[in-house]
C-alpha positions as CSV (number, residue, x, y, z in Angstrom):
1,X,127.0,107.2,69.3
2,X,129.6,106.4,71.9
3,X,130.7,102.7,72.4
4,X,130.3,101.7,76.1
5,X,134.3,101.1,76.8
6,X,135.1,104.8,75.6
7,X,133.5,105.6,79.4
8,X,133.5,104.4,82.6
9,X,131.5,105.0,85.8
10,X,132.9,108.5,87.4
11,X,134.5,109.3,90.2
12,X,134.2,111.5,93.5
13,X,136.2,114.3,92.0
14,X,135.6,114.0,88.4
15,X,134.3,116.8,86.1
16,X,131.5,116.0,83.7
17,X,130.4,119.0,81.5
18,X,132.0,121.2,83.8
19,X,130.4,119.8,87.0
20,X,132.2,118.4,89.8
21,X,131.0,115.0,90.8
22,X,130.8,114.3,94.7
23,X,129.5,111.0,95.3
24,X,127.3,108.7,93.3
25,X,123.4,108.3,94.7
26,X,122.8,105.6,92.9
27,X,122.2,103.3,89.7
28,X,118.9,102.4,87.5
29,X,118.4,100.4,84.3
30,X,119.6,103.2,82.1
31,X,121.1,105.9,84.3
32,X,123.8,106.4,86.7
33,X,123.1,109.2,89.4
34,X,125.6,111.3,90.9
35,X,125.8,114.1,93.3
36,X,127.6,117.3,91.8
37,X,128.3,120.6,92.3
38,X,127.2,123.0,89.3
39,X,130.2,125.5,87.7
40,X,129.0,129.2,88.8
41,X,125.9,128.9,90.9
42,X,127.8,126.3,93.6
43,X,124.7,124.5,93.9
44,X,124.3,120.5,94.1
45,X,122.5,118.9,91.8
46,X,121.3,115.3,91.0
47,X,123.5,114.8,87.7
48,X,121.9,111.6,85.6
49,X,124.2,109.8,82.9
50,X,123.4,107.6,81.1
51,X,124.4,104.0,81.8
52,X,127.6,102.8,79.8
53,X,126.2,99.4,78.8
54,X,123.1,101.1,77.9
55,X,125.1,103.8,75.7
56,X,126.7,101.4,72.8
57,X,122.8,100.5,72.6
58,X,121.4,103.5,70.2
59,X,117.9,103.4,71.0
60,X,118.4,103.4,74.7
61,X,120.6,106.3,74.2
62,X,117.9,108.2,72.2
63,X,115.1,106.9,75.0
64,X,118.0,108.8,77.6
65,X,118.1,112.3,75.5
66,X,113.9,112.1,75.4
67,X,114.1,112.3,78.9
68,X,115.6,115.9,79.3
69,X,112.8,117.2,77.1
70,X,110.0,115.6,78.3
71,X,111.1,116.3,82.2
72,X,111.7,119.4,81.1
73,X,108.3,120.5,79.9
74,X,106.7,120.0,83.4
75,X,106.9,122.8,86.1
76,X,104.8,121.3,89.2
77,X,105.6,121.6,92.3
78,X,105.2,117.2,93.1
79,X,107.7,116.6,90.0
80,X,111.5,117.4,89.9
81,X,111.9,120.0,88.1
82,X,115.3,119.9,85.4
83,X,117.8,122.8,85.2
84,X,119.8,121.7,82.1
85,X,120.8,119.4,79.4
86,X,122.9,118.2,77.4
87,X,125.5,115.8,75.5
88,X,129.1,115.4,76.5
89,X,131.5,113.3,74.4
90,X,128.6,111.7,72.9
91,X,126.8,110.6,76.8
92,X,123.9,112.3,77.2
93,X,123.3,113.7,80.5
94,X,120.7,115.9,82.3
95,X,121.1,118.0,85.6
96,X,117.8,118.5,88.6
97,X,116.9,119.5,91.5
98,X,119.3,117.8,94.3
99,X,116.4,116.4,97.0
100,X,118.2,115.3,100.1
101,X,116.8,113.0,102.7
102,X,115.4,109.6,100.9
103,X,112.6,108.0,98.9
104,X,110.0,106.2,99.5
105,X,110.9,102.4,99.1
106,X,113.5,103.0,101.7
107,X,111.3,104.9,104.1
108,X,108.9,101.2,103.8
109,X,111.8,99.4,104.2
110,X,112.6,101.1,107.4
111,X,108.6,100.9,108.9
112,X,107.0,98.3,106.7
113,X,103.9,99.8,105.9
114,X,102.3,103.4,106.3
115,X,99.6,104.6,108.9
116,X,96.3,105.3,106.7
117,X,96.4,108.8,106.8
118,X,99.9,109.1,106.2
119,X,99.9,106.9,103.0
120,X,97.0,108.7,101.8
121,X,99.0,111.8,101.9
122,X,101.9,110.9,100.1
123,X,99.5,109.4,97.4
124,X,97.8,112.4,97.1
125,X,100.9,114.5,96.1
126,X,102.1,111.5,94.0
127,X,98.8,112.0,92.5
128,X,99.2,115.8,92.2
129,X,102.6,115.3,90.0
130,X,101.1,112.5,87.5
131,X,98.1,115.0,87.1
132,X,101.0,117.4,85.6
133,X,102.7,114.5,83.7
134,X,99.2,113.3,81.5
135,X,98.4,117.0,81.1
136,X,101.9,117.4,79.3
137,X,100.6,114.7,77.2
138,X,103.1,112.2,79.0
139,X,102.5,108.6,80.5
140,X,105.3,108.0,83.5
141,X,104.8,103.9,83.0
142,X,107.2,103.5,86.0
143,X,105.3,104.2,89.4
144,X,106.6,102.6,91.8
145,X,108.0,103.5,95.8
146,X,112.0,104.2,94.5
147,X,110.9,106.6,91.9
148,X,108.8,108.9,94.9
149,X,111.6,110.9,96.7
150,X,110.7,112.6,99.5
151,X,112.0,115.4,101.9
152,X,111.5,117.4,105.3
153,X,110.9,115.6,108.4
154,X,108.4,112.4,108.9
155,X,104.6,113.3,108.9
156,X,105.2,116.2,106.8
157,X,107.1,115.0,103.6
158,X,107.1,116.4,100.6
159,X,107.1,113.9,97.6
160,X,108.2,114.2,94.1
161,X,108.0,112.1,91.4
162,X,111.0,111.3,89.6
163,X,112.7,109.2,87.2
164,X,111.4,109.6,83.8
165,X,113.5,107.5,82.1
166,X,111.0,104.7,80.9
167,X,108.2,108.1,80.8
168,X,107.3,108.2,77.4
169,X,105.8,111.3,75.4
170,X,102.7,109.5,73.7
171,X,103.1,111.7,70.6
172,X,106.0,110.9,69.2
173,X,106.5,108.1,66.5
174,X,110.0,107.3,67.5
175,X,109.0,103.9,68.5
176,X,111.5,103.8,71.0
177,X,108.9,101.4,73.5
178,X,110.0,98.6,70.5
179,X,112.6,97.9,72.1
180,X,112.8,94.5,73.0
181,X,114.0,95.8,76.9
182,X,111.9,95.4,79.8
183,X,110.3,99.0,80.9
184,X,108.8,99.6,84.8
185,X,108.0,97.3,87.0
186,X,105.8,93.7,87.5
187,X,105.0,95.1,90.6
188,X,102.6,98.0,89.2
189,X,102.4,97.0,86.4
190,X,98.7,97.3,84.3
191,X,97.2,94.6,82.1
192,X,97.0,96.4,79.4
193,X,101.2,96.9,79.2
194,X,101.2,93.4,79.6
195,X,98.4,92.4,76.6
196,X,99.3,94.9,74.2
197,X,96.3,97.1,74.6
198,X,96.3,100.9,74.0
199,X,98.6,103.3,77.0
200,X,97.2,106.2,78.0
201,X,97.5,107.7,81.5
202,X,95.6,105.0,83.1
203,X,98.0,102.7,83.2
204,X,99.7,105.2,86.0
205,X,96.2,105.3,88.0
206,X,96.6,101.5,87.9
207,X,100.4,101.6,89.3
208,X,99.2,104.5,91.5
209,X,96.5,102.0,93.3
210,X,99.2,99.4,93.6
211,X,101.4,101.7,95.3
212,X,98.4,102.6,97.4
213,X,97.7,98.9,98.6
214,X,101.7,98.8,99.4
215,X,102.0,102.1,101.4
216,X,98.9,100.8,103.6
217,X,99.8,96.7,103.9
218,X,103.8,96.5,103.4
219,X,103.2,94.2,100.4
220,X,102.8,94.5,96.9
221,X,99.7,93.5,95.4
222,X,100.2,90.0,93.6
223,X,103.3,88.6,95.5
224,X,103.7,85.9,93.5
225,X,107.1,83.5,93.1
226,X,108.5,84.5,89.6
227,X,107.5,86.9,86.8
228,X,105.2,84.7,84.7
229,X,103.4,84.5,88.1
230,X,103.0,87.8,88.6
231,X,102.2,88.7,84.8
232,X,99.5,86.3,85.7
233,X,98.1,87.7,88.4
234,X,97.7,91.3,86.8
235,X,96.0,89.6,84.0
236,X,93.4,87.5,86.0
237,X,93.3,87.8,89.7
238,X,91.3,90.0,91.1
239,X,92.4,93.6,93.0
240,X,93.2,92.5,96.6
241,X,91.6,94.1,99.1
242,X,94.1,96.2,101.5
243,X,91.8,95.7,105.0
244,X,92.5,91.5,104.5
245,X,96.2,92.3,105.2
246,X,96.1,95.0,107.3
247,X,93.7,95.7,110.4
248,X,94.5,99.4,110.0
249,X,93.5,99.8,106.9
250,X,89.4,101.1,106.8
251,X,87.4,98.7,104.7
252,X,86.3,102.5,102.9
253,X,89.8,102.1,101.4
254,X,89.0,98.7,99.6
255,X,87.0,99.9,97.4
256,X,89.2,102.4,96.1
257,X,92.2,100.4,95.7
258,X,90.1,97.9,93.6
259,X,88.5,100.4,91.3
260,X,91.9,102.0,90.4
261,X,93.4,98.1,90.0
262,X,90.6,97.2,87.7
263,X,91.6,95.1,84.8
264,X,89.3,97.2,82.4
265,X,91.1,100.8,82.5
266,X,87.3,102.5,81.6
267,X,86.3,101.4,85.5
268,X,89.6,102.6,86.8
269,X,89.1,106.5,87.8
270,X,89.7,108.9,85.2
271,X,92.6,110.8,86.4
272,X,95.4,109.7,89.3
273,X,94.0,112.7,91.1
274,X,90.6,111.4,91.2
275,X,92.0,108.5,92.9
276,X,94.0,110.8,95.5
277,X,90.7,112.7,96.2
278,X,88.7,109.2,96.5
279,X,91.4,107.7,98.7
280,X,90.7,110.8,101.2
281,X,87.3,110.9,101.2
282,X,86.9,107.3,102.1
283,X,89.4,107.7,104.8
284,X,87.7,111.3,106.3
285,X,83.9,109.3,105.3
286,X,83.4,112.5,103.5
287,X,82.5,113.0,100.0
288,X,84.6,113.9,97.2
289,X,84.2,117.4,96.1
290,X,85.0,117.8,92.8
291,X,84.0,115.9,89.6
292,X,85.6,113.4,88.1
293,X,88.0,114.4,84.6
294,X,90.3,113.1,83.0
295,X,93.1,115.8,82.8
296,X,95.3,113.7,79.7
297,X,95.7,115.5,77.1
298,X,97.2,114.1,73.6
299,X,98.6,110.8,73.4
300,X,98.0,110.4,77.2
301,X,94.7,110.8,76.4
302,X,92.7,107.9,77.6
303,X,91.6,106.0,74.0
304,X,87.9,104.8,75.2
305,X,86.5,106.6,78.0
306,X,82.6,106.5,78.0
307,X,80.2,109.3,79.7
308,X,79.1,106.6,82.2
309,X,82.5,106.0,83.5
310,X,82.5,109.3,85.5
311,X,79.1,107.9,86.9
312,X,80.4,104.9,88.3
313,X,80.5,104.3,92.2
314,X,84.0,102.9,93.5
315,X,81.5,100.0,94.5
316,X,80.3,99.5,91.1
317,X,84.1,98.5,90.1
318,X,84.7,96.6,93.6
319,X,82.0,94.5,92.3
320,X,82.6,94.2,88.7
321,X,86.5,93.0,89.9
322,X,84.6,90.0,91.7
323,X,82.6,89.3,89.2
324,X,85.2,88.7,86.6
325,X,86.9,86.0,88.9
326,X,83.9,83.8,88.5
327,X,81.5,84.3,85.1
328,X,84.3,85.7,82.9
329,X,87.4,83.6,84.9
330,X,87.8,81.3,81.6
331,X,88.5,84.2,79.2
332,X,91.2,86.1,81.8
333,X,92.4,82.4,82.1
334,X,92.6,82.1,78.3
335,X,94.8,85.1,78.1
336,X,96.6,84.5,81.1
337,X,97.2,81.0,79.5
338,X,99.5,82.6,76.7
339,X,101.3,85.1,79.3
340,X,102.6,81.5,81.1
341,X,103.4,79.9,78.2
342,X,105.6,82.8,76.9
343,X,106.6,84.3,80.1
344,X,109.9,85.6,78.5
345,X,108.1,87.0,75.3
346,X,105.6,89.3,77.6
347,X,108.2,90.6,79.8
348,X,109.4,92.1,76.6
349,X,106.5,92.9,75.9
350,X,105.6,95.1,78.7
351,X,109.2,96.8,77.9
352,X,107.2,98.1,74.4
353,X,104.1,99.4,76.2
354,X,102.7,97.6,73.7
355,X,101.2,98.9,70.6
356,X,100.0,102.7,71.7
357,X,99.2,104.7,68.4
358,X,101.8,107.6,68.4
359,X,99.1,109.2,65.7
360,X,96.5,109.9,67.7
361,X,96.2,113.2,69.0
362,X,92.2,113.2,70.8
363,X,91.9,114.5,74.3
364,X,89.0,113.6,76.5
365,X,89.8,116.0,79.0
366,X,86.1,117.2,80.2
367,X,83.7,114.4,80.2
368,X,80.4,115.1,79.0
369,X,77.8,116.1,81.9
370,X,75.5,113.3,83.0
371,X,72.5,112.6,80.6
372,X,73.0,116.1,78.8
373,X,74.4,116.5,75.4
374,X,77.9,117.9,74.7
375,X,77.9,121.4,74.6
376,X,79.4,123.5,71.4
377,X,83.0,124.3,71.3
378,X,82.9,127.9,71.4
379,X,85.2,130.8,70.0
380,X,88.4,131.7,71.4
381,X,86.9,135.4,71.6
382,X,83.9,133.6,73.8
383,X,85.7,131.2,76.0
384,X,88.1,134.2,77.1
385,X,84.9,136.6,76.8
386,X,82.8,133.7,79.2
387,X,86.1,132.5,81.5
388,X,87.2,136.0,82.2
389,X,83.3,136.6,83.3
390,X,83.3,133.3,85.8
391,X,86.8,134.3,87.2
392,X,85.9,138.2,87.5
393,X,82.2,136.9,89.7
394,X,84.8,134.2,91.6
395,X,87.2,137.5,92.4
396,X,84.6,139.0,93.8
397,X,82.9,136.6,96.0
398,X,86.1,135.9,97.3
399,X,87.0,139.4,98.2
400,X,83.6,139.4,100.4
401,X,84.4,136.3,102.0
402,X,88.5,137.0,102.9
403,X,89.6,137.4,106.2
404,X,93.8,137.5,106.5
405,X,92.9,135.8,110.2
406,X,91.0,133.1,109.6
407,X,93.5,132.3,107.2
408,X,95.7,131.4,109.5
409,X,93.3,130.4,112.7
410,X,90.8,127.1,111.4
411,X,87.3,128.3,110.8
412,X,84.7,126.3,109.7
413,X,81.9,128.5,108.2
414,X,84.7,130.8,106.9
415,X,86.3,127.5,105.2
416,X,82.7,126.0,103.7
417,X,82.4,129.6,101.9
418,X,85.6,129.4,100.1
419,X,84.9,126.2,99.4
420,X,81.6,127.3,97.5
421,X,83.4,129.9,95.8
422,X,86.0,127.8,94.5
423,X,84.1,124.7,93.7
424,X,81.1,126.6,92.1
425,X,84.1,128.3,89.7
426,X,85.2,124.9,88.7
427,X,81.7,123.5,88.2
428,X,81.4,126.6,85.6
429,X,84.4,126.4,83.9
430,X,83.6,122.7,83.0
431,X,80.9,123.8,81.1
432,X,82.8,125.7,78.3
433,X,84.0,123.6,75.7
434,X,87.0,125.2,74.5
435,X,88.2,125.4,70.8
436,X,90.8,123.1,69.9
437,X,93.6,125.4,69.5
438,X,93.3,126.2,73.1
439,X,91.8,123.1,74.3
440,X,95.2,121.7,76.1
441,X,96.1,125.4,77.6
442,X,92.5,125.3,79.1
443,X,92.6,121.6,80.3
444,X,95.9,122.7,82.6
445,X,94.7,125.9,83.5
446,X,91.3,124.2,85.1
447,X,93.1,121.5,86.1
448,X,95.1,123.9,88.5
449,X,91.1,125.6,89.8
450,X,90.3,122.3,90.4
451,X,93.7,121.6,92.8
452,X,92.7,125.1,94.4
453,X,89.4,122.8,94.8
454,X,90.5,120.8,96.4
455,X,93.2,122.5,99.2
456,X,90.2,124.5,100.0
457,X,88.3,121.3,100.6
458,X,91.4,120.3,102.9
459,X,91.3,123.7,105.0
460,X,87.8,122.6,105.6
461,X,88.1,119.0,106.9
462,X,91.5,120.5,109.2
463,X,89.1,123.2,110.5
464,X,86.3,120.6,111.2
465,X,89.0,118.4,112.8
466,X,90.8,121.2,115.0
467,X,93.6,120.5,112.9
468,X,95.7,123.9,112.8
469,X,98.9,122.7,110.9
470,X,96.8,120.9,108.3
471,X,94.6,124.0,107.7
472,X,97.4,126.0,107.6
473,X,99.4,123.8,105.0
474,X,96.2,123.4,103.0
475,X,95.9,127.6,102.8
476,X,99.7,127.6,102.0
477,X,99.6,124.7,98.8
478,X,96.8,127.1,97.9
479,X,98.5,130.3,98.1
480,X,101.8,129.2,96.9
481,X,100.6,128.3,93.2
482,X,99.0,131.4,92.6
483,X,102.1,132.6,90.6
484,X,101.6,129.4,88.1
485,X,98.1,130.0,87.9
486,X,98.7,133.4,86.6
487,X,101.2,131.8,83.5
488,X,98.2,129.0,82.7
489,X,95.7,131.7,82.7
490,X,97.9,134.1,80.1
491,X,98.2,130.9,78.4
492,X,94.8,130.6,77.5
493,X,94.5,134.3,76.9
494,X,92.8,135.3,80.0
495,X,92.8,138.3,81.5
496,X,90.2,138.4,84.6
497,X,91.3,134.9,85.5
498,X,94.3,134.3,87.8
499,X,95.7,133.3,90.9
500,X,94.8,135.4,93.0
501,X,91.0,135.7,92.5
502,X,90.9,132.2,94.6
């Protein structure tokens, strides 16, 4: 393992692993980020190297090396893509897409807070990226404004979730979370990360709820003095209602934030995408068209997710959070007192992620339908036959409805037909129970279909509002990902299913 004294930070004009350094972009707890010119292709990349002081720490260096494998496994428009990775003279590095512009933290520093429409639009993009991370069996564990990169003009930014230096493939048994170092940010950390409970995708749902609160109000949910006080608040204090901190925030968004920040992971939204869709629905006063379901797989999947969780109305979680501040307060205070007495130890515990079981491979990607027994698993042949039949029907229906002119011009009737078609296909696909061998690939494919359904809903809302720009963006989002859906369909083994049938 390289000694920290064997290298120092790079300077402008230096070469490293064939890349020519142009300037330093920033520095985090584990790595230093540079703008560099890639050899041969002459394109600018963001080159990340392990920090010198961390290079001497074998566990930290191993964690950094894992980052490249974790991030490279994700392909999604809202996740920063990795181009290459390697090790140069014992120093691990990764080269990723350079996203010119800024990050969400800097935007908030300039503007204080965002208007609800802009906040929810960005949360939707971050939620989509997190769903992709969770579908790969990973948990990010450090969702915060600085880890959301922004490109494009204000009001139409494209958001990328980044910094996988603290993400972990929960299926590994590397023990890299047991380092005694802090990983994550206290203002966005979930209670189970503090208390040592099981870690799964819902810690990112909690953090996304904290991020939504920050975007809406310009404040973190628990602005306490000192680390111990913030830990105590995450463990015990009821989730704050953003409308009490910013008059422009609709009260309907209070329920979304408080449910996302529920102390009990089972009371939160099953997925980051569900949170984003609920926020959009609350903002527009419409119903959520896509049924709630977790998309997480592998050890990122929920450890315990009762069937009744999907039935809970956001108000239920809001009420339960308030009840906890009363009748159950004694139990919460007892746990919080331990945090206060052992504040330093708890900060270290947050770093470990707290006892996640790396040997568990269970997945709860599809929740049982309300009041119905769980369907029998299909064989691979049966799944492909049934899925292809659904896709064939969906494609035929789409072709009957499709109108290239109305793809460009907002039309409510046309949009309603497309929503009906895509949501019906999602409903039918969700009724199928794949074999274990295809479970992960099938979940990812159905997740892509759910995303299409949401884009169709977004287009309908834009048509109803007469917003031509938003309408076209929703249509373009749907069409731009056709190739990705084709690949996901082929991974399952489908013949008829593809992005083009939507």
